[in-house]
C-alpha positions as CSV (number, residue, x, y, z in Angstrom):
1,M,-9.2,20.8,11.6
2,Q,-9.4,21.4,15.1
3,K,-13.2,22.0,16.7
4,N,-13.7,24.7,18.9
5,I,-17.2,23.6,20.8
6,L,-19.4,25.6,23.3
7,I,-21.3,23.1,26.0
8,I,-23.9,25.4,27.7
9,N,-25.5,23.3,30.9
10,G,-28.6,24.5,32.0
11,S,-28.5,22.1,34.9
12,Y,-29.0,23.1,38.8
13,R,-27.7,19.8,40.4
14,D,-24.8,19.7,40.8
15,D,-23.1,16.3,39.6
16,G,-26.1,15.1,39.0
17,I,-26.9,13.0,35.9
18,T,-26.3,15.7,33.3
19,D,-23.1,17.0,34.4
20,Q,-22.3,13.1,34.6
21,T,-23.1,13.1,30.6
22,I,-21.2,16.1,30.1
23,A,-18.6,15.1,31.2
24,I,-18.4,11.5,29.4
25,I,-19.3,13.3,26.2
26,C,-16.0,16.3,26.8
27,D,-14.3,12.8,27.7
28,Y,-15.0,11.7,24.1
29,L,-14.3,14.9,21.8
30,R,-11.1,15.7,23.9
31,K,-9.9,12.3,22.5
32,K,-10.7,13.0,19.1
33,G,-9.2,16.7,19.1
34,A,-11.8,19.0,20.5
35,E,-11.7,22.4,22.4
36,I,-14.4,22.0,24.8
37,D,-15.4,25.4,26.7
38,T,-18.4,24.2,29.0
39,V,-20.9,27.3,31.0
40,F,-22.9,26.2,33.7
41,L,-25.8,28.3,34.0
42,R,-26.3,27.7,37.6
43,D,-22.8,29.6,38.8
44,E,-24.7,33.0,37.0
45,D,-27.0,35.0,38.5
46,F,-30.1,34.5,36.7
47,K,-33.2,34.8,38.8
48,F,-37.0,33.0,37.6
49,C,-39.3,34.9,35.9
50,L,-41.9,36.6,38.0
51,N,-45.1,36.2,35.7
52,C,-45.4,39.6,36.7
53,H,-46.2,40.1,32.9
54,E,-44.1,43.4,32.7
55,C,-42.2,42.9,30.1
56,M,-45.4,42.1,27.6
57,Q,-47.3,45.6,28.1
58,K,-45.7,46.8,25.0
59,P,-47.8,45.9,22.1
60,G,-45.9,44.7,18.8
61,P,-43.2,42.4,18.8
62,N,-40.4,43.7,21.0
63,P,-41.0,43.1,24.5
64,E,-40.1,45.3,27.7
65,P,-37.2,44.4,29.4
66,C,-37.5,42.2,32.4
67,V,-38.2,43.7,35.8
68,Q,-35.6,41.7,37.6
69,I,-31.9,42.8,38.2
70,D,-29.3,39.6,37.0
71,A,-26.9,38.6,34.9
72,M,-29.3,38.7,31.9
73,K,-30.0,42.1,32.1
74,E,-26.3,43.0,32.4
75,N,-25.6,40.9,29.6
76,C,-28.6,42.6,27.6
């Protein structure tokens, strides 16, 4: 049975230790027959939290949407 694996790389550094480690793991898994998809979050338009607390103004467990306009908002 073929395994499909999704790797989400959250490192902001190109070719850093995280990238190198993931590359080694991917090589190993591919040799075992796995199909690998890797998502690099650094390639997405995500902005850092402004700590403005706008999302937390509404009482209850469901926060308000973030004021940032980025890929996160586009995907939600």
